[in-house]
ROSE-4610 file (N, C-alpha, C; in Angstrom, 1 decimal, always signed):
// ROSE-4610
residu = [M/M/M/K/K/K/I/I/I/N/N/N/K/K/K/N/N/N/Y/Y/Y/C/C/C/F/F/F/I/I/I/F/F/F/I/I/I/F/F/F/F/F/F/I/I/I/F/F/F/F/F/F/N/N/N/I/I/I/S/S/S/A/A/A/L/L/L/S/S/S/N/N/N/S/S/S/F/F/F/S/S/S/N/N/N/L/L/L/D/D/D/P/P/P/L/L/L/S/S/S/S/S/S/I/I/I/Y/Y/Y/N/N/N/N/N/N/M/M/M/N/N/N/L/L/L/N/N/N/S/S/S/K/K/K/L/L/L/S/S/S/Y/Y/Y/S/S/S/A/A/A/F/F/F/K/K/K/N/N/N/A/A/A/V/V/V/N/N/N/G/G/G/L/L/L/K/K/K/Q/Q/Q/I/I/I/T/T/T/S/S/S/K/K/K/K/K/K/N/N/N/N/N/N/N/N/N/I/I/I/L/L/L/T/T/T/I/I/I/V/V/V/D/D/D/F/F/F/T/T/T/K/K/K/P/P/P/S/S/S/T/T/T/E/E/E/E/E/E/R/R/R/M/M/M/Y/Y/Y/V/V/V/I/I/I/D/D/D/L/L/L/D/D/D/K/K/K/N/N/N/E/E/E/V/V/V/L/L/L/L/L/L/S/S/S/T/T/T/H/H/H/V/V/V/S/S/S/H/H/H/G/G/G/K/K/K/G/G/G/T/T/T/G/G/G/D/D/D/L/L/L/Y/Y/Y/A/A/A/K/K/K/K/K/K/F/F/F/S/S/S/N/N/N/R/R/R/D/D/D/G/G/G/S/S/S/Y/Y/Y/Q/Q/Q/S/S/S/S/S/S/P/P/P/G/G/G/F/F/F/F/F/F/L/L/L/T/T/T/G/G/G/N/N/N/I/I/I/Y/Y/Y/N/N/N/G/G/G/K/K/K/N/N/N/G/G/G/A/A/A/S/S/S/L/L/L/E/E/E/L/L/L/F/F/F/G/G/G/L/L/L/E/E/E/K/K/K/G/G/G/I/I/I/N/N/N/D/D/D/N/N/N/A/A/A/R/R/R/K/K/K/R/R/R/N/N/N/I/I/I/V/V/V/I/I/I/H/H/H/G/G/G/A/A/A/D/D/D/Y/Y/Y/A/A/A/N/N/N/P/P/P/S/S/S/F/F/F/I/I/I/K/K/K/G/G/G/N/N/N/G/G/G/R/R/R/L/L/L/G/G/G/R/R/R/S/S/S/K/K/K/G/G/G/C/C/C/L/L/L/A/A/A/V/V/V/P/P/P/F/F/F/S/S/S/V/V/V/N/N/N/Q/Q/Q/N/N/N/L/L/L/I/I/I/N/N/N/T/T/T/I/I/I/K/K/K/N/N/N/G/G/G/T/T/T/V/V/V/F/F/F/Y/Y/Y/V/V/V/H/H/H/I/I/I/K/K/K/D/D/D/F/F/F/D/D/D/N/N/N/R/R/R/E/E/E/V/V/V/K/K/K/L/L/L/N/N/N/I/I/I/N/N/N]
num = [1/1/1/2/2/2/3/3/3/4/4/4/5/5/5/6/6/6/7/7/7/8/8/8/9/9/9/10/10/10/11/11/11/12/12/12/13/13/13/14/14/14/15/15/15/16/16/16/17/17/17/18/18/18/19/19/19/20/20/20/21/21/21/22/22/22/23/23/23/24/24/24/25/25/25/26/26/26/27/27/27/28/28/28/29/29/29/30/30/30/31/31/31/32/32/32/33/33/33/34/34/34/35/35/35/36/36/36/37/37/37/38/38/38/39/39/39/40/40/40/41/41/41/42/42/42/43/43/43/44/44/44/45/45/45/46/46/46/47/47/47/48/48/48/49/49/49/50/50/50/51/51/51/52/52/52/53/53/53/54/54/54/55/55/55/56/56/56/57/57/57/58/58/58/59/59/59/60/60/60/61/61/61/62/62/62/63/63/63/64/64/64/65/65/65/66/66/66/67/67/67/68/68/68/69/69/69/70/70/70/71/71/71/72/72/72/73/73/73/74/74/74/75/75/75/76/76/76/77/77/77/78/78/78/79/79/79/80/80/80/81/81/81/82/82/82/83/83/83/84/84/84/85/85/85/86/86/86/87/87/87/88/88/88/89/89/89/90/90/90/91/91/91/92/92/92/93/93/93/94/94/94/95/95/95/96/96/96/97/97/97/98/98/98/99/99/99/100/100/100/101/101/101/102/102/102/103/103/103/104/104/104/105/105/105/106/106/106/107/107/107/108/108/108/109/109/109/110/110/110/111/111/111/112/112/112/113/113/113/114/114/114/115/115/115/116/116/116/117/117/117/118/118/118/119/119/119/120/120/120/121/121/121/122/122/122/123/123/123/124/124/124/125/125/125/126/126/126/127/127/127/128/128/128/129/129/129/130/130/130/131/131/131/132/132/132/133/133/133/134/134/134/135/135/135/136/136/136/137/137/137/138/138/138/139/139/139/140/140/140/141/141/141/142/142/142/143/143/143/144/144/144/145/145/145/146/146/146/147/147/147/148/148/148/149/149/149/150/150/150/151/151/151/152/152/152/153/153/153/154/154/154/155/155/155/156/156/156/157/157/157/158/158/158/159/159/159/160/160/160/161/161/161/162/162/162/163/163/163/164/164/164/165/165/165/166/166/166/167/167/167/168/168/168/169/169/169/170/170/170/171/171/171/172/172/172/173/173/173/174/174/174/175/175/175/176/176/176/177/177/177/178/178/178/179/179/179/180/180/180/181/181/181/182/182/182/183/183/183/184/184/184/185/185/185/186/186/186/187/187/187/188/188/188/189/189/189/190/190/190/191/191/191/192/192/192/193/193/193/194/194/194/195/195/195/196/196/196/197/197/197/198/198/198/199/199/199/200/200/200/201/201/201/202/202/202/203/203/203/204/204/204/205/205/205/206/206/206/207/207/207/208/208/208/209/209/209/210/210/210/211/211/211/212/212/212/213/213/213/214/214/214/215/215/215/216/216/216/217/217/217/218/218/218/219/219/219/220/220/220/221/221/221/222/222/222]
x = [+128.4/+128.2/+128.4/+126.7/+126.7/+127.3/+128.1/+128.4/+127.6/+127.2/+126.3/+127.1/+126.7/+127.4/+127.5/+126.8/+127.1/+128.5/+128.2/+129.9/+130.7/+130.7/+131.7/+132.5/+131.3/+131.6/+132.3/+131.6/+132.1/+133.8/+133.9/+135.0/+136.1/+136.1/+137.0/+137.3/+136.3/+136.7/+137.0/+137.2/+137.8/+139.1/+139.6/+141.1/+141.5/+140.9/+141.2/+141.7/+140.7/+141.1/+141.9/+142.7/+143.7/+145.0/+145.1/+146.1/+146.5/+145.3/+145.3/+145.9/+145.5/+146.0/+147.4/+147.6/+149.4/+150.2/+149.5/+150.3/+150.6/+149.7/+149.9/+150.7/+150.8/+151.4/+153.0/+153.7/+155.1/+155.1/+154.3/+154.9/+155.2/+154.4/+154.6/+155.9/+156.5/+157.7/+158.8/+158.7/+159.7/+159.6/+160.7/+160.5/+160.6/+161.5/+161.3/+160.7/+159.7/+158.2/+157.5/+157.1/+156.6/+156.9/+158.3/+158.7/+158.3/+158.8/+158.3/+156.9/+155.9/+154.3/+153.9/+154.6/+154.2/+154.4/+155.6/+155.7/+155.3/+154.3/+153.4/+154.3/+155.4/+156.5/+155.9/+154.9/+154.5/+154.4/+153.4/+153.1/+154.2/+155.3/+156.4/+158.0/+157.8/+159.2/+159.4/+160.0/+160.0/+160.4/+159.8/+160.5/+161.8/+162.0/+163.5/+164.3/+164.3/+165.2/+165.1/+164.1/+164.2/+164.8/+164.8/+165.5/+166.6/+167.2/+168.7/+169.3/+168.7/+169.2/+169.4/+168.8/+168.8/+170.2/+169.8/+170.6/+172.4/+172.1/+173.7/+173.9/+172.9/+173.5/+174.4/+173.5/+174.0/+175.7/+176.0/+177.4/+178.7/+177.9/+179.0/+179.3/+180.6/+181.0/+181.9/+181.9/+182.8/+181.5/+180.0/+179.2/+179.2/+179.1/+179.0/+177.4/+176.6/+175.4/+174.5/+174.0/+173.1/+171.7/+171.3/+169.7/+169.3/+170.0/+169.8/+170.2/+169.1/+169.2/+168.7/+169.6/+168.7/+168.6/+167.7/+167.4/+166.9/+167.4/+167.0/+166.7/+165.4/+164.7/+164.7/+165.4/+165.7/+165.1/+164.2/+163.3/+161.7/+161.6/+160.7/+160.9/+160.1/+160.3/+160.5/+161.2/+161.7/+160.6/+159.4/+158.6/+157.9/+158.2/+158.0/+158.9/+158.7/+159.4/+160.1/+161.9/+162.5/+163.3/+163.7/+164.7/+163.9/+164.2/+163.6/+164.7/+164.6/+165.5/+164.6/+165.0/+164.4/+165.4/+164.8/+164.6/+164.4/+165.6/+165.1/+165.2/+165.4/+165.0/+163.5/+163.3/+161.5/+161.1/+161.5/+160.7/+159.7/+160.5/+159.3/+160.5/+159.7/+160.4/+160.4/+162.0/+161.9/+161.9/+162.4/+162.1/+162.3/+161.7/+161.2/+161.3/+161.9/+162.1/+162.1/+161.8/+162.4/+163.8/+164.6/+166.0/+166.2/+167.5/+167.8/+168.5/+168.7/+169.7/+170.5/+171.5/+172.6/+172.0/+172.5/+172.0/+172.4/+173.3/+173.7/+173.0/+172.2/+171.7/+170.3/+169.5/+168.0/+167.4/+166.3/+165.2/+163.9/+163.0/+162.2/+162.8/+163.0/+163.6/+165.1/+165.8/+167.2/+166.9/+168.0/+168.5/+169.8/+170.8/+172.2/+173.1/+174.0/+174.6/+176.2/+177.1/+178.3/+179.3/+180.6/+181.6/+182.8/+182.5/+183.6/+183.4/+184.7/+184.6/+184.0/+183.3/+182.9/+181.9/+181.3/+179.9/+178.7/+178.8/+177.4/+176.5/+176.7/+176.0/+175.9/+174.5/+174.7/+175.1/+175.6/+176.2/+175.2/+174.7/+174.2/+174.9/+174.5/+174.9/+175.1/+176.3/+176.1/+177.4/+176.8/+177.8/+177.7/+179.0/+178.4/+179.0/+178.1/+177.7/+179.2/+179.6/+181.0/+180.3/+181.5/+181.0/+180.2/+179.8/+179.2/+179.9/+180.3/+181.2/+180.1/+180.7/+179.9/+180.6/+179.8/+180.4/+179.8/+179.8/+179.4/+177.8/+177.4/+175.7/+175.1/+176.1/+175.7/+176.1/+175.5/+175.7/+175.2/+176.8/+176.6/+177.3/+177.1/+177.7/+178.4/+179.6/+180.4/+179.6/+179.7/+179.5/+180.7/+180.8/+181.9/+181.5/+181.8/+181.5/+181.9/+181.2/+181.9/+181.8/+181.5/+181.4/+182.5/+183.6/+184.2/+183.8/+184.1/+183.9/+182.3/+181.7/+180.6/+180.2/+180.9/+180.6/+181.7/+182.9/+184.1/+184.9/+184.7/+185.2/+184.2/+183.1/+182.3/+182.8/+184.2/+184.8/+185.6/+186.3/+187.0/+186.1/+185.1/+184.2/+183.4/+183.6/+182.7/+181.2/+181.0/+179.5/+178.9/+178.1/+177.9/+176.0/+175.6/+174.3/+174.4/+173.6/+173.3/+172.0/+171.8/+170.6/+170.6/+169.4/+169.4/+168.0/+167.9/+166.6/+166.1/+167.0/+166.1/+165.5/+166.0/+165.3/+164.3/+163.6/+162.1/+161.4/+160.2/+159.2/+158.5/+158.4/+158.1/+158.4/+159.4/+160.5/+159.7/+159.0/+158.0/+157.3/+156.3/+154.8/+155.2/+156.8/+156.8/+157.6/+158.1/+159.1/+158.9/+157.9/+157.5/+158.3/+159.3/+160.3/+160.9/+161.8/+162.7/+163.9/+164.6/+165.9/+166.9/+168.3/+169.2/+170.1/+171.5/+172.3/+173.7/+175.1/+176.2/+176.7/+175.7/+175.8/+175.7/+175.4/+175.1/+173.6/+173.7/+172.1/+171.7/+171.0/+170.4/+168.8/+168.8/+167.7/+166.9/+166.0/+165.3/+166.2/+166.2/+167.0/+166.2/+165.0/+164.0/+164.0/+164.6/+164.9/+166.6/+167.2/+168.4/+169.5/+169.4/+169.8/+169.5/+168.2/+167.7/+168.2/+168.1/+168.4/+169.8/+171.0/+172.3/+172.8/+172.2/+172.5/+171.9/+170.9/+170.3/+171.1/+171.5/+172.2/+174.0/+174.6/+176.1/+176.6/+178.2/+179.0/+179.1/+179.0/+179.2/+177.8/+176.7/+175.6/+175.3/+174.5/+174.7/+173.7/+174.1/+173.3/+173.1/+172.2/+172.0/+171.0/+171.6/+170.9/+170.3/+169.4/+168.8/+168.4/+168.4/+168.2/+167.4/+166.9/+166.2/+167.1/+168.2/+169.3/+169.6/+169.4/+169.4/+168.0/+166.9/+166.0/+165.8/+166.8/+167.0/+168.6/+169.1/+170.2/+170.6/+171.5/+171.9/+172.9/+172.6/+173.8/+174.7/+175.8/+177.1/+178.0/+178.2/+179.4/+180.7/+181.8/+183.3/+183.9/+183.5/+183.7/+183.9/+184.5/+184.5/+183.6]
y = [+115.1/+113.8/+114.6/+114.1/+114.5/+113.6/+114.1/+113.0/+113.6/+112.5/+112.5/+113.2/+114.1/+115.0/+113.8/+113.0/+112.1/+111.0/+110.5/+109.9/+110.8/+112.1/+113.0/+113.1/+113.2/+113.5/+112.0/+111.1/+109.4/+109.5/+110.0/+109.6/+110.7/+112.0/+113.2/+112.3/+111.8/+111.4/+110.4/+109.1/+108.2/+108.8/+109.8/+110.4/+110.5/+111.4/+112.1/+111.0/+110.1/+109.0/+108.2/+107.7/+107.0/+107.8/+109.1/+110.0/+110.1/+110.4/+110.4/+109.1/+108.1/+106.6/+106.4/+107.1/+107.0/+107.6/+108.8/+109.7/+109.2/+108.6/+107.9/+106.4/+106.2/+104.9/+105.1/+106.2/+106.5/+107.5/+108.1/+108.8/+107.4/+106.2/+105.3/+104.6/+104.7/+104.1/+105.0/+106.0/+107.0/+106.7/+105.7/+105.3/+106.7/+107.5/+108.9/+109.3/+109.7/+110.1/+109.8/+108.3/+107.4/+107.9/+108.2/+108.1/+109.8/+110.3/+111.7/+112.1/+111.1/+111.5/+110.6/+109.7/+109.0/+109.5/+110.4/+111.1/+112.4/+112.7/+113.9/+115.3/+114.9/+115.9/+117.4/+117.0/+117.7/+119.0/+119.4/+121.0/+121.1/+120.6/+121.1/+121.5/+120.9/+120.7/+120.5/+121.3/+120.8/+119.7/+119.2/+117.8/+117.5/+118.9/+119.5/+119.1/+119.6/+119.7/+118.3/+117.4/+116.3/+115.2/+115.3/+114.8/+115.0/+116.6/+116.4/+116.1/+116.0/+115.8/+114.2/+113.3/+112.0/+111.3/+112.2/+111.8/+112.3/+113.3/+113.9/+112.9/+112.5/+111.3/+110.0/+109.4/+108.4/+108.6/+109.6/+109.9/+110.5/+110.6/+111.1/+109.6/+109.2/+107.8/+108.5/+109.7/+109.6/+110.0/+109.7/+110.0/+108.6/+109.0/+107.6/+107.2/+107.6/+107.6/+107.5/+106.5/+106.3/+106.7/+106.9/+107.2/+108.3/+109.0/+110.5/+111.4/+112.0/+113.3/+114.5/+115.9/+117.0/+117.7/+118.4/+119.2/+120.5/+121.6/+123.1/+123.6/+124.1/+124.4/+126.0/+126.5/+128.2/+128.9/+128.0/+128.4/+129.1/+128.7/+128.7/+130.3/+130.7/+132.2/+131.6/+132.8/+132.4/+132.1/+132.6/+132.4/+131.2/+130.2/+128.9/+127.9/+126.6/+125.7/+125.2/+125.4/+125.0/+124.1/+123.6/+122.4/+121.5/+120.3/+118.6/+117.8/+117.1/+115.9/+114.9/+114.0/+112.8/+111.4/+110.9/+109.1/+108.5/+107.9/+107.1/+105.8/+105.3/+103.8/+103.7/+104.6/+104.4/+105.4/+106.3/+107.1/+108.2/+108.6/+109.7/+110.7/+112.2/+113.1/+113.3/+113.4/+113.5/+114.2/+115.6/+116.9/+117.9/+118.9/+120.0/+121.3/+122.5/+123.7/+124.8/+126.0/+127.5/+127.5/+128.0/+128.2/+129.6/+130.2/+131.8/+131.6/+132.5/+132.7/+133.9/+134.3/+135.2/+136.5/+137.6/+138.8/+139.7/+138.8/+139.6/+138.5/+137.8/+136.7/+137.3/+138.0/+138.3/+138.8/+139.3/+139.8/+138.3/+138.7/+137.3/+136.1/+136.2/+135.0/+135.0/+133.9/+134.0/+134.0/+134.9/+135.4/+135.4/+135.8/+135.7/+135.1/+134.3/+133.1/+133.8/+133.0/+133.2/+132.1/+131.9/+131.1/+132.1/+133.2/+134.1/+134.6/+134.7/+135.0/+136.3/+136.8/+138.4/+138.5/+137.9/+138.1/+138.6/+137.6/+137.3/+136.8/+135.9/+135.3/+133.7/+133.1/+131.7/+131.2/+129.8/+129.0/+127.7/+127.5/+126.2/+125.1/+123.8/+122.8/+121.7/+120.6/+119.6/+119.6/+119.5/+119.4/+118.2/+118.2/+116.9/+117.6/+116.7/+117.6/+117.1/+117.6/+117.5/+117.0/+117.5/+117.4/+118.7/+118.4/+119.5/+120.1/+121.1/+122.2/+123.0/+123.8/+124.9/+126.1/+127.0/+128.3/+129.6/+130.7/+131.6/+131.4/+131.2/+131.0/+129.4/+128.8/+127.9/+126.1/+125.7/+124.2/+124.5/+124.2/+124.1/+123.0/+122.9/+121.7/+122.1/+121.8/+122.0/+121.5/+122.0/+122.1/+121.9/+121.0/+120.7/+120.7/+122.2/+122.3/+121.3/+120.7/+119.8/+120.1/+121.2/+121.6/+122.7/+122.5/+123.5/+124.8/+126.0/+127.3/+127.5/+126.5/+126.5/+126.9/+126.1/+125.8/+125.2/+125.1/+124.8/+125.3/+126.8/+127.3/+127.9/+126.9/+126.9/+126.8/+126.1/+125.8/+127.1/+127.4/+128.9/+130.0/+130.0/+131.1/+130.8/+129.7/+129.2/+129.4/+128.5/+128.4/+127.0/+127.2/+125.8/+126.4/+125.4/+125.1/+125.5/+126.5/+127.0/+127.6/+127.7/+128.2/+129.8/+130.4/+131.8/+132.4/+133.5/+134.0/+134.4/+135.2/+135.6/+134.5/+133.4/+132.2/+131.8/+132.0/+131.5/+132.2/+131.5/+132.1/+133.2/+133.6/+134.4/+136.0/+135.8/+137.0/+137.4/+136.7/+136.8/+137.6/+137.6/+138.4/+140.0/+140.1/+141.9/+142.3/+141.5/+142.0/+141.4/+140.3/+140.0/+139.0/+138.7/+137.8/+137.0/+136.2/+135.7/+136.6/+136.5/+137.2/+136.3/+137.4/+136.4/+136.7/+135.4/+135.5/+136.0/+135.5/+136.1/+134.8/+134.2/+133.2/+131.6/+131.7/+130.3/+129.9/+128.7/+127.9/+128.2/+129.3/+129.5/+128.8/+128.2/+127.5/+128.1/+128.0/+128.0/+127.4/+128.0/+127.3/+126.1/+125.8/+124.9/+123.4/+123.7/+122.4/+122.0/+123.0/+123.2/+122.1/+121.5/+120.5/+119.0/+118.8/+117.5/+117.8/+118.8/+118.7/+118.3/+119.0/+118.7/+117.4/+116.6/+115.7/+114.3/+114.9/+113.9/+113.4/+115.0/+114.8/+115.0/+114.9/+115.2/+114.1/+114.1/+113.2/+112.3/+113.4/+112.7/+112.5/+113.0/+113.0/+114.0/+113.9/+114.6/+115.7/+116.9/+118.0/+119.0/+119.1/+119.8/+121.1/+122.4/+123.4/+123.7/+123.8/+123.7/+125.5/+125.6/+127.2/+127.1/+128.2/+127.8/+128.0/+128.2/+128.1/+126.7/+125.8/+124.1/+123.4/+123.9/+123.3/+122.3/+122.9/+122.1/+121.1/+121.5/+120.8/+119.4/+118.8/+117.1/+117.2/+116.3/+116.4/+115.5/+115.7/+115.1/+115.4/+114.9/+115.4/+114.7/+115.5/+114.9/+115.2/+114.5/+114.5/+113.5/+113.1/+111.9/+112.1]
z = [+11.8/+12.6/+14.1/+14.8/+15.9/+17.3/+18.2/+19.1/+20.5/+20.8/+22.3/+23.3/+24.1/+25.1/+26.2/+26.7/+27.6/+27.4/+26.1/+25.9/+25.6/+25.6/+25.9/+27.2/+27.8/+29.4/+30.0/+29.7/+30.0/+29.2/+28.4/+27.5/+28.3/+28.6/+29.0/+30.6/+31.2/+32.6/+32.9/+31.8/+31.6/+31.6/+30.7/+30.1/+31.6/+32.2/+33.2/+34.4/+34.7/+35.7/+35.4/+34.2/+33.8/+34.3/+33.6/+34.0/+35.5/+36.2/+37.4/+38.3/+37.9/+38.3/+37.8/+36.8/+36.3/+37.0/+37.2/+38.2/+39.3/+40.0/+41.2/+41.4/+40.3/+40.2/+40.0/+39.2/+38.7/+40.6/+41.0/+42.7/+43.5/+43.5/+44.5/+44.0/+42.8/+42.7/+43.6/+43.8/+44.4/+46.0/+46.7/+48.2/+49.0/+48.1/+49.1/+49.5/+48.3/+48.1/+49.5/+49.2/+50.3/+51.6/+51.9/+53.3/+53.5/+52.5/+53.2/+53.4/+52.7/+52.7/+54.4/+54.4/+55.3/+56.9/+56.9/+57.8/+57.9/+57.2/+57.2/+57.1/+56.1/+55.9/+54.8/+54.0/+53.0/+53.5/+54.9/+55.5/+56.3/+56.4/+57.4/+56.5/+55.4/+55.0/+53.7/+52.6/+51.2/+50.9/+50.1/+49.2/+48.9/+48.2/+47.8/+49.0/+50.1/+50.9/+51.9/+51.7/+52.0/+51.2/+50.0/+49.0/+49.1/+49.0/+48.9/+50.3/+51.2/+52.5/+52.7/+52.0/+52.2/+51.1/+50.2/+48.8/+49.1/+50.3/+50.9/+51.8/+52.6/+53.6/+53.1/+52.2/+51.7/+51.2/+50.7/+50.0/+51.3/+52.3/+53.3/+54.3/+54.0/+54.4/+56.1/+56.1/+57.8/+58.7/+58.4/+59.4/+60.4/+61.7/+62.5/+63.1/+62.2/+62.3/+60.9/+60.9/+59.5/+59.4/+60.6/+60.6/+61.3/+61.8/+62.4/+61.6/+60.8/+60.0/+60.4/+60.4/+60.6/+59.4/+59.4/+58.0/+58.6/+58.1/+58.3/+57.0/+56.9/+55.5/+55.5/+55.1/+54.9/+54.0/+53.0/+52.4/+52.9/+54.4/+55.4/+56.1/+56.4/+57.2/+58.8/+59.6/+61.0/+61.8/+61.2/+62.0/+62.3/+61.3/+61.3/+61.8/+62.3/+62.7/+61.1/+61.1/+60.1/+60.1/+61.7/+61.6/+62.3/+61.5/+61.8/+62.2/+62.9/+63.6/+63.0/+62.3/+61.5/+61.8/+62.1/+62.5/+61.3/+60.5/+58.8/+59.1/+60.3/+60.6/+61.0/+62.0/+62.4/+61.2/+60.8/+59.8/+60.6/+61.4/+62.2/+62.3/+62.9/+63.1/+64.8/+65.1/+66.8/+67.4/+66.6/+66.9/+65.8/+66.2/+65.2/+65.9/+65.6/+66.3/+65.5/+66.1/+65.1/+65.3/+64.5/+64.0/+63.6/+64.2/+64.0/+62.4/+61.8/+60.8/+61.3/+60.2/+60.7/+60.4/+61.0/+60.6/+59.5/+58.7/+57.6/+56.3/+57.1/+56.0/+55.4/+56.4/+55.8/+57.2/+56.9/+58.1/+58.3/+57.6/+57.9/+57.3/+55.8/+55.4/+55.2/+55.4/+54.9/+53.5/+53.1/+51.5/+50.9/+52.1/+51.8/+52.6/+52.1/+52.4/+52.4/+53.2/+53.0/+53.8/+53.4/+54.0/+54.8/+54.7/+55.0/+56.5/+57.3/+58.8/+58.6/+59.7/+59.7/+59.1/+58.2/+57.3/+58.3/+59.4/+60.1/+59.3/+58.1/+57.3/+57.7/+57.2/+57.7/+56.4/+56.7/+55.6/+55.1/+53.9/+53.5/+53.5/+53.0/+52.5/+53.8/+53.6/+54.4/+55.3/+56.9/+57.8/+58.8/+59.4/+60.7/+61.6/+62.7/+64.2/+64.8/+65.8/+66.6/+68.2/+68.7/+70.2/+70.9/+72.2/+72.7/+73.6/+74.0/+74.8/+75.5/+76.6/+77.2/+76.5/+75.8/+75.4/+76.2/+75.9/+76.0/+75.8/+75.3/+75.4/+75.8/+76.7/+77.4/+76.3/+76.6/+75.8/+74.5/+73.6/+72.0/+71.6/+70.3/+69.6/+68.5/+68.2/+67.3/+65.7/+64.5/+63.1/+62.1/+61.3/+60.5/+59.4/+58.6/+57.0/+56.0/+55.2/+54.3/+53.1/+52.9/+51.3/+51.2/+50.0/+50.3/+49.6/+50.4/+49.4/+50.0/+50.4/+50.9/+52.0/+53.0/+54.6/+55.3/+54.6/+55.2/+56.3/+56.3/+57.5/+58.5/+58.5/+59.9/+61.4/+61.5/+62.5/+62.9/+61.6/+61.7/+62.5/+61.5/+62.0/+63.6/+64.2/+65.4/+65.1/+63.8/+63.4/+64.1/+65.2/+66.1/+66.1/+67.0/+67.2/+69.0/+69.2/+70.3/+71.0/+72.1/+72.7/+72.6/+72.6/+72.6/+73.0/+73.7/+74.0/+72.8/+72.2/+70.6/+69.9/+69.7/+68.9/+69.6/+70.6/+71.1/+70.4/+70.4/+69.4/+69.9/+71.2/+72.1/+71.4/+70.7/+70.3/+69.3/+68.6/+67.0/+67.3/+68.5/+68.9/+68.7/+69.3/+69.4/+68.2/+67.6/+66.4/+64.8/+65.0/+63.5/+62.8/+63.5/+62.8/+64.3/+63.9/+64.9/+65.0/+66.1/+66.5/+65.4/+65.2/+64.4/+65.2/+64.5/+65.2/+64.3/+64.8/+64.1/+62.8/+62.9/+61.6/+62.0/+63.4/+64.3/+64.0/+64.3/+64.3/+65.3/+65.8/+67.4/+67.5/+68.9/+69.1/+70.4/+70.8/+71.9/+73.0/+74.0/+75.2/+75.8/+75.5/+76.3/+75.1/+74.0/+73.1/+73.0/+73.5/+72.9/+73.5/+74.4/+75.4/+74.7/+74.6/+74.1/+72.6/+71.8/+70.4/+70.2/+71.0/+70.4/+71.3/+72.7/+72.8/+71.8/+71.0/+70.0/+68.9/+68.4/+67.2/+67.1/+68.4/+68.6/+67.9/+67.7/+67.3/+65.9/+65.1/+63.8/+63.0/+63.1/+62.3/+61.6/+60.3/+59.2/+59.4/+59.1/+59.5/+57.9/+57.6/+56.1/+56.1/+55.7/+55.6/+54.3/+54.2/+52.7/+52.1/+51.1/+50.7/+48.9/+48.7/+48.0/+46.5/+46.5/+45.3/+44.8/+45.9/+46.0/+45.7/+45.5/+45.2/+43.9/+42.8/+41.7/+41.8/+42.7/+42.8/+43.1/+41.8/+41.9/+43.1/+44.1/+44.9/+44.7/+44.4/+44.2/+44.9/+46.0/+47.1/+46.9/+46.8/+46.8/+48.2/+49.0/+50.4/+51.1/+52.2/+53.0/+54.4]
């Protein structure tokens, strides 16, 4: 039996169109996906980082602010902006910036992580921000690690947010990457004061890494 080619084409197009429509319908059922797309984060921040951060935020009862969420996406190279401060009430990005990782964590990419003092490596996971103080790098913001064995030594290690010349994008031009810290999250001096004033005093701060892409966020923390 001969089959008309035009009918075949119409049939294939019909199936493809319905599969696409069905796929879009399922994606619209995910409110996080809608928020992510509406804020145009798909070209800036991995969806896995965003989803993990929001799911973790919901579980942290000791936070003092429900809408301000900071996400660092260490799956991206240091030549790109990879820290984002998001207002979940307004569904908008308040601030984005370059951020350094630790000397022991890698060169262009952040690959190795530690909770150990003296490792010069960054720590991933969930933190709460603390107070601003004036340290050797100027205005600095405390970070309290919330995940045992992953980042709970952050205060003992003096892992904080601070400004640094080596965190300025101009450093990239002659070095092929951003400069590196001793484990702290260093940002350009030009954004440091505004950043730490925006996220200080008990907001959730999440550092995402490649190993967390398929992580189911179930935090046993307060």
